[in-house]
VMD Tcl script that draws the C-alpha trace (Angstrom):
set ca {
  {6.62 41.04 262.90}
  {2.87 40.86 263.50}
  {0.29 41.80 260.89}
  {-3.31 42.81 261.56}
  {-4.33 41.81 265.07}
  {-7.69 40.79 266.46}
  {-9.81 42.34 269.21}
  {-7.85 43.50 272.24}
  {-9.87 41.29 274.57}
  {-8.14 38.24 273.06}
  {-4.58 39.49 273.58}
  {-3.75 37.58 276.77}
  {-5.22 34.33 275.41}
  {-3.30 34.56 272.15}
  {-0.04 35.49 273.89}
  {-0.43 32.40 276.09}
  {-1.27 30.23 273.06}
  {1.80 31.44 271.18}
  {4.05 30.75 274.17}
  {2.56 27.28 274.60}
  {3.39 26.49 270.98}
  {7.00 27.67 271.10}
  {6.53 31.22 269.81}
  {7.81 33.93 272.14}
  {5.39 36.90 271.99}
  {8.21 39.12 273.25}
  {10.02 38.52 269.95}
  {7.46 40.73 268.20}
  {9.33 43.84 267.14}
  {6.83 45.39 264.71}
  {3.10 45.53 264.11}
  {1.81 46.35 260.62}
  {-1.89 47.15 260.78}
  {-3.85 47.86 257.61}
  {-6.41 50.09 259.34}
  {-7.52 51.22 262.81}
  {-10.69 49.13 263.23}
  {-10.78 47.31 266.56}
  {-10.62 43.85 264.98}
  {-7.46 44.79 263.06}
  {-5.57 46.97 265.55}
  {-6.96 45.77 268.88}
  {-3.63 44.35 270.10}
  {-1.43 47.14 268.79}
  {-1.39 49.02 272.09}
  {-0.72 46.01 274.38}
  {2.03 44.65 272.09}
  {3.70 48.04 272.02}
  {3.37 48.62 275.76}
  {4.49 45.16 276.88}
  {7.15 44.26 274.30}
  {8.22 47.61 272.88}
  {7.05 46.73 269.36}
  {6.90 49.50 266.78}
  {3.45 50.07 265.29}
  {3.17 51.03 261.62}
  {-0.10 52.40 260.30}
  {-1.47 55.19 258.13}
  {-0.82 58.51 259.94}
  {-4.59 59.23 259.97}
  {-5.03 56.19 262.24}
  {-3.91 58.38 265.15}
  {-6.88 60.69 264.48}
  {-9.27 57.73 264.34}
  {-8.05 56.59 267.76}
  {-8.18 60.12 269.17}
  {-11.70 60.91 267.97}
  {-13.04 57.35 268.14}
  {-14.50 57.74 264.68}
  {-13.54 55.16 262.05}
  {-14.70 57.42 259.19}
  {-13.41 60.79 260.49}
  {-16.71 62.32 259.43}
  {-16.64 61.02 255.85}
  {-19.14 58.96 253.91}
  {-22.94 58.56 254.01}
  {-22.91 56.65 257.32}
  {-20.58 58.97 259.23}
  {-23.37 60.06 261.59}
  {-23.66 56.64 263.19}
  {-20.06 55.56 262.76}
  {-18.73 57.47 265.75}
  {-21.02 55.82 268.33}
  {-20.49 52.50 266.54}
  {-16.71 52.92 266.83}
  {-16.97 53.73 270.53}
  {-19.26 50.80 271.22}
  {-17.04 48.25 269.47}
  {-13.89 49.62 271.09}
  {-15.41 49.43 274.58}
  {-16.82 45.94 274.15}
  {-13.71 44.49 272.49}
  {-11.05 45.88 274.83}
  {-9.43 48.15 272.27}
  {-6.21 49.79 273.49}
  {-4.73 52.20 270.96}
  {-0.95 52.45 270.54}
  {0.63 55.46 272.18}
  {2.70 56.17 269.09}
  {2.66 55.28 265.40}
  {5.94 54.97 263.52}
  {6.34 56.95 260.28}
  {6.92 54.93 257.14}
  {10.25 55.12 255.36}
  {10.15 57.50 252.41}
  {8.85 56.03 249.15}
  {6.74 57.29 246.26}
  {4.96 56.09 243.15}
  {1.72 54.23 242.60}
  {0.34 50.76 242.00}
  {-2.99 50.00 240.38}
  {-4.19 53.55 240.95}
  {-3.21 53.60 244.63}
  {-0.62 56.11 245.85}
  {2.51 54.82 247.57}
  {2.84 56.83 250.80}
  {5.88 55.03 252.22}
  {7.47 51.69 252.89}
  {8.48 49.50 255.79}
  {11.19 46.83 255.83}
  {10.92 43.79 258.04}
  {13.77 41.25 257.81}
  {14.29 40.75 254.04}
  {10.78 41.85 253.06}
  {10.20 45.41 251.84}
  {6.54 46.39 251.81}
  {5.13 49.45 250.10}
  {2.25 51.18 251.89}
  {-0.51 51.86 249.34}
  {-3.04 54.46 250.46}
  {-6.68 53.41 250.17}
  {-9.13 55.84 248.59}
  {-11.19 55.56 251.78}
  {-13.97 53.19 250.81}
  {-13.79 51.01 253.91}
  {-12.37 53.17 256.68}
  {-10.22 56.21 257.29}
  {-6.53 55.54 257.81}
  {-6.36 52.47 255.55}
  {-3.31 51.14 253.73}
  {-2.53 47.98 251.80}
  {0.95 46.49 252.27}
  {2.43 45.33 249.00}
  {5.63 43.66 247.82}
  {5.86 43.72 244.00}
  {8.86 41.38 243.73}
  {7.18 38.47 245.51}
  {3.65 39.50 244.65}
  {2.41 39.74 248.24}
  {-0.62 41.92 249.04}
  {-1.89 42.36 252.61}
  {-5.40 43.59 251.89}
  {-7.21 43.99 255.23}
  {-10.96 43.71 254.63}
  {-10.59 43.76 250.85}
  {-10.37 40.67 248.60}
  {-11.55 38.18 251.25}
  {-11.92 34.54 250.20}
  {-15.48 34.13 251.49}
  {-15.44 30.36 250.92}
  {-12.63 29.97 253.48}
  {-14.60 31.62 256.28}
  {-16.13 29.31 258.87}
  {-19.81 29.70 259.80}
  {-18.70 31.27 263.09}
  {-16.49 33.79 261.28}
  {-19.31 34.68 258.90}
  {-21.68 35.25 261.82}
  {-19.12 37.46 263.54}
  {-18.62 39.55 260.41}
  {-22.40 39.90 260.03}
  {-23.03 41.39 263.47}
  {-22.45 44.92 262.22}
  {-25.47 44.66 259.91}
  {-27.73 44.88 262.96}
  {-25.92 47.97 264.22}
  {-24.62 49.83 261.18}
  {-25.95 48.25 257.92}
  {-22.40 48.41 256.49}
  {-18.89 48.88 257.85}
  {-17.83 50.62 254.65}
  {-17.34 54.38 254.81}
  {-18.55 54.54 251.22}
  {-19.73 51.25 249.69}
  {-19.63 52.57 246.11}
  {-16.03 53.68 246.57}
  {-15.22 50.38 248.30}
  {-16.52 48.51 245.24}
  {-14.40 50.67 242.96}
  {-11.31 49.93 245.04}
  {-12.06 46.22 244.93}
  {-12.08 46.37 241.15}
  {-8.79 48.28 241.11}
  {-7.11 45.76 243.40}
  {-8.40 42.78 241.41}
  {-7.20 44.28 238.14}
  {-3.76 45.17 239.52}
  {-3.29 41.76 241.15}
  {-4.37 39.93 237.99}
  {-1.85 41.84 235.87}
  {0.90 41.24 238.42}
  {0.04 37.55 238.68}
  {0.25 37.11 234.92}
  {3.77 38.60 234.92}
  {4.97 36.61 237.91}
  {3.65 33.33 236.52}
  {5.66 33.88 233.34}
  {8.69 34.19 235.63}
  {7.81 31.09 237.65}
  {6.17 32.92 240.58}
  {2.64 33.74 241.70}
  {0.84 36.64 243.32}
  {-0.58 36.00 246.79}
  {-3.30 37.80 248.75}
  {-3.22 37.83 252.56}
  {-6.58 39.23 253.72}
  {-7.46 40.24 257.26}
  {-10.13 37.52 257.52}
  {-10.09 34.01 256.13}
  {-7.30 32.11 254.40}
  {-4.57 33.54 252.20}
  {-4.64 32.38 248.59}
  {-2.92 32.53 245.21}
  {-4.49 35.01 242.78}
  {-4.65 32.30 240.10}
  {-7.06 30.42 242.39}
  {-9.31 33.40 243.07}
  {-12.93 33.22 241.99}
  {-13.02 36.77 240.68}
}
mol new
graphics top color blue
foreach p $ca { graphics top sphere $p radius 0.5 }
foreach p [lrange $ca 0 end-1] q [lrange $ca 1 end] { graphics top cylinder $p $q radius 0.2 }
display resetview
């Protein structure tokens, strides 16, 4: 399994690095991307084409790739998001997957987010929680309630774990777009919902001898009990 990827331009380098360290890139059977931004789905196409990996994403991700518009016309910055999407995709070597696998059927909700399906990889079952759309169109969070794992994409980053280089890279968009959020107010609301839900889950898991963990798309993963929320 491979989670969120990086920019497509780095695919060959990372494949070579993995092979040099004893990890066979061809063993990748599935890609789980949280959303269709180029820095999170940039390898999805090459991994699928070369190794036959299945790509799991929100079904709206196909429309984002087709129209090259990360907001699909939504939010206060939608007017400049389409050229921004095209520019980043061209410069970063984005290759969209030719097909996106449907999630297995599942329903319910968690923390105010709708469950739109699930995907099982090895012994780990992950629910796909549908974002309200604050960051980008076609966004999901992958969540396992038993182990307390949340794969959050660009939400709930541990800013302190980012290197100066990573912070600079994440700041580039400010010169081009002012914000990469489709709707910053909605993004903030979603952040609050995720923090509340993870805090409640962590409290339960800690009583049972476990802990909730957040795996963001940038920076280090961390235990919720250690979060500076």
